[in-house]
C-alpha positions in Angstrom: -25.2 -24.7 24.3 -24.2 -25.1 20.6 -20.6 -25.5 19.6 -19.0 -22.7 17.5 -19.7 -23.1 13.8 -16.8 -21.0 12.7 -14.3 -22.5 10.3 -11.2 -23.8 11.9 -8.0 -22.0 11.1 -5.5 -23.9 9.0 -2.6 -25.6 10.7 0.9 -24.2 10.1 1.6 -27.1 7.8 -1.4 -26.2 5.5 -0.7 -22.4 5.6 -0.1 -20.9 2.1 2.2 -18.3 3.7 4.7 -21.0 4.6 5.6 -21.7 1.0 6.3 -18.0 0.2 8.2 -17.3 3.4 11.2 -19.1 2.0 11.2 -17.1 -1.3 10.6 -13.7 0.3 13.3 -11.1 -0.2 13.0 -7.5 1.0 13.1 -4.8 -1.7 16.5 -3.2 -2.3 17.5 0.2 -1.0 17.3 1.8 -4.4 13.8 0.4 -5.0 12.5 1.7 -1.7 14.0 5.2 -2.4 12.3 5.3 -5.8 9.0 4.3 -4.2 9.3 7.1 -1.6 10.2 9.6 -4.3 7.1 8.5 -6.2 4.9 8.9 -3.1 6.3 12.4 -2.4 5.7 13.4 -6.1 2.1 12.3 -6.0 1.5 14.2 -2.8 3.0 17.3 -4.2 1.0 17.0 -7.4 -2.2 16.5 -5.5 -1.5 19.5 -3.2 -0.7 21.6 -6.2 -3.9 20.7 -8.0 -6.0 21.3 -5.0 -4.3 24.7 -4.4 -4.9 25.9 -7.9 -8.5 24.7 -7.9 -9.5 26.1 -4.5 -7.6 29.4 -4.9 -9.6 30.2 -8.1 -6.4 30.7 -10.1 -7.7 28.2 -12.7 -10.3 30.8 -13.8 -7.5 33.1 -14.9 -6.0 30.6 -17.3 
């Protein structure tokens, strides 16, 4: 039986995530609120464009 030829996973000391873990800071509350407002705006715009397109109202413009 052949041994596995998969690459070995790096040890925790060699992990690149270890360096960034110390500098990681979660986003502030206002930044998260602005991001969710942006997501909601994009969803509403997309729904609006699809509604106008599929309802045929674009022909009347």
